[in-house]
C-alpha positions, -999 to +999 in steps of 0.1 A: +363-491+417+392-468+410+385-435+427+415-413+423+430-379+415+455-373+387+478-357+412+482-390+432+516-407+432+501-440+421+479-425+394+501-435+364+498-472+374+460-469+379+455-452+346+476-479+328+452-504+343+423-486+327+440-484+293+442-522+294+405-526+301+396-540+267+423-566+264+408-600+257+428-631+262+423-643+226+453-666+228+435-686+256+406-695+233+423-696+199+428-733+200+392-740+208+379-716+182+404-730+156+390-765+162+354-752+158+363-735+125+380-765+111+351-788+121+326-765+103+349-763+072+351-801+070+318-814+084+296-784+077+260-790+089+268-820+109+294-800+129+268-772+133+243-796+148+269-811+171+279-776+183+243-765+189+237-797+210+268-789+230+265-751+235+228-743+231+214-775+247+191-787+219+197-811+190+185-802+154+169-833+139+173-821+103+190-793+083+157-776+081+157-772+119+186-748+116+165-721+099+138-699+115+107-697+093+094-665+079+060-675+092+073-675+128+088-640+122+055-627+109+036-642+138+059-626+163+055-593+147+017-596+147+017-604+184+038-574+193+023-549+218+011-519+198+033-494+216+064-516+213+056-521+176+054-483+171+087-478+190+104-503+168+091-486+136+103-452+149+137-467+156+138-483+122+130-450+104+155-429+123+183-454+118+175-457+081+173-419+076+207-415+093+224-442+073+210-430+040+230-399+045+262-420+047+259-437+014+290-429-007+286-420-044+305-430-075+323-401-092+342-392-124+367-365-132+376-355-168+409-338-176+414-316-207+437-342-224+409-368-224+419-386-191+389-399-172+395-409-136+369-419-110+356-442-084+328-468-088+311-477-055+291-510-054+276-531-026+290-565-017+269-594-029+262-609+005+265-600+042+264-622+073+251-605+104+258-619+139+232-610+165+240-620+201+216-642+221+219-662+253+214-642+285+195-616+265+184-608+230+191-576+212+166-566+185+183-532+184+215-549+172+196-565+144+183-531+132+218-516+135+233-543+113+205-549+088+197-514+080+231-502+068+234-534+047+200-527+031+209-490+025+241-501+008+221-523-015+233-558-004+211-583-021+217-613+002+215-608+039+221-637+063+215-635+100+228-660+126+218-658+163+220-684+191+188-699+204+194-717+237+171-746+242+156-739+208+136-709+220+141-679+196+134-645+212+101-633+199+111-596+199+141-605+177+119-624+153+095-595+151+124-572+143+135-596+115+100-593+100+101-556+103+134-554+084+122-579+058+149-604+066+142-639+054+173-659+061+178-663+099+196-693+113+196-707+149+234-708+152+256-689+176+292-684+187+323-692+167+303-719+148+281-691+132+311-670+122+327-701+106+295-711+088+290-677+073+327-674+064+330-708+046+294-719+040+276-752+048+248-771+030+223-747+046+241-715+055+257-697+025+291-682+024+291-644+026+315-616+017+313-595+049+305-605+085+294-579+111+280-578+145+291-580+182+297-611+203+317-627+231+354-635+231+347-667+210+329-647+184+356-620+184+383-646+180+365-664+152+361-631+133+397-624+137+406-659+124+384-658+093+394-622+084+410-623+050+387-651+037+359-626+044+358-590+055+347-581+090+336-548+106+359-549+137+370-569+167+347-557+195+352-563+232+331-555+263+309-524+263+322-492+278+313-456+285+334-426+292+320-394+307+335-359+308+316-338+332+318-304+351+299-288+380+268-284+359+262-321+356+236-339+377+253-365+399+224-389+398+223-387+360+260-394+358+257-424+381+229-441+361+246-434+328+277-452+342+255-481+352+238-482+318+270-498+306+278-517+338+245-536+336+256-551+302+280-576+318+307-579+344+335-570+319+319-536+309+338-505+320+324-471+331+348-442+335+339-406+347+366-379+345+359-345+359+378-315+374+351-313+401+359-331+434+323-322+445+308-340+415+330-370+419+321-375+456+284-371+448+285-396+419+301-422+441+272-419+465+246-420+437+261-451+422+253-470+454+218-455+455+211-466+420+226-501+424+201-509+451+173-503+426+186-522+395+173-557+387+207-565+372+225-551+403+248-580+408+262-577+372+264-539+375+280-539+409+308-563+398+314-542+367+317-510+387+338-525+414+363-542+391+363-520+360+348-487+370+367-455+376+361-419+388+391-396+381+395-360+393+417-338+373+432-303+376+410-289+348+388-300+318+417-299+294+435-326+314+403-346+316+400-345+278+436-355+273+431-385+295+398-395+278+415-392+244+440-418+256+412-441+267+393-436+234+360-449+247+333-467+228+307-442+241+316-407+253+292-384+271+301-348+274+280-335+303+292-299+306+278-264+304+291-258+268+297-293+253+301-281+217+330-259+227+349-291+237+341-311+206+372-299+186+395-312+214+380-347+214+400-369+190+390-405+198+356-419+206+332-443+189+301-421+195+300-387+212+269-376+232+268-339+238+248-322+265+229-330+297+199-344+279+217-369+257+223-402+276+241-429+258+210-451+258+193-429+231+222-439+208+216-476+215+180-475+203+166-443+188+189-415+178+199-429+144+237-434+143+249-470+146+255-485+180+280-511+168+311-492+179+348-498+184+358-508+220+389-512+241+407-481+227+403-491+191+383-459+184+417-445+177+416-463+143+382-479+139+349-462+130+313-472+139+296-497+117+280-480+087+270-482+051+306-483+038+312-516+057+289-532+031+303-515+001+335-516-019+352-491-043+367-497-077+390-472-093+381-460-128+408-451-153+405-442-190+433-426-211+429-410-245+458-411-271+467-375-261+467-384-224+490-414-226+514-395-248+515-367-223+527-388-194+538-421-211+575-414-212+577-407-175+555-438-167+578-460-189+609-445-172+596-455-137+588-490-149+622-494-165+639-482-132+620-510-114+632-535-139+598-544-152+604-544-189+569-556-200+554-528-180+577-504-197+570-517-232+532-519-227+533-481-223+558-473-250+540-493-278+511-469-274+532-437-277+533-418-310+566-422-328 
């Protein structure tokens, strides 16, 4: 772990290392992913079956084996523990309520000369949602991807998720039933992205693909972008924490580990002007690591990609964190809202001592599919607008085109586009 002070002579190099935390060696896997995509495009379901046999260790016997039945989803939901079922419903309602507030509206503006301008907002026809599987299943990711698509009004929603050894996760199936999803396919990795981008005999082609995944999924999304739209290229999970003397060291340590336990590539970064807090958090990290079931993953993440930085003051801490642009940013200070205006780049911002990042993963309401690796400088969280598109509305009256027509024709003429020029001039009053 990097444990340093911004005054140290080697700090610049250490900080540059942190800024490169999210770099994925996409070039290394591009050839493999390119071959997978080409095989799906040419051989469709047969390629899917071959890839499933290779990567998920089971062999579909027919095209029908690729799809999870609605009956199995319903059964999984019925078998849920009552408390867990109630928790999922609460999460669903909170996420839905938040995303309903995001929905953009169509609008029109009328000018006195008869010009009508506006914007028509419509949902895409279809969306493909990738939900990771493998080492763990993430029903929360299903909720976070399905709900904004439903709020947007998408009519056809397709879900792909890997099922190693043909064993779908029961909690994920229950979440599918809760959301009313009927098309779920047992396909993962780059194969799933290619199938949703180009279609097979079983899996339909979609307009937008969203959802997180490993480097193969991220590379595939990057390669199919343009043939379909995507949400973002997401890398390993990460948390940044700004904290002062008022923060609880034990809380800061477990919050850092809440990301470190995701996988070895996750990064957890605490920046504080308090040397006392920094020293205490370092001790608490070790105390917590000894208690975690996933301690081996978390320890490797903290050792290789974790950092605690002590700064001169909070303003310097914020400036450094803005350069990092973390996926999740906790502000654990005495007056967190006073710092909000200085924070420019973060996927999601958690304010106050009682707002751990984990509430955002499951229950708060905002989406937990967030930009990583510094891309929060230009990407936004997944939301309703990812599943919608805008069309410009333009209508000119006779008076309106006569009012601006000469100027419009002049610009067209200057560009050398005679047909453009004449198409305006023929409508002008003599």
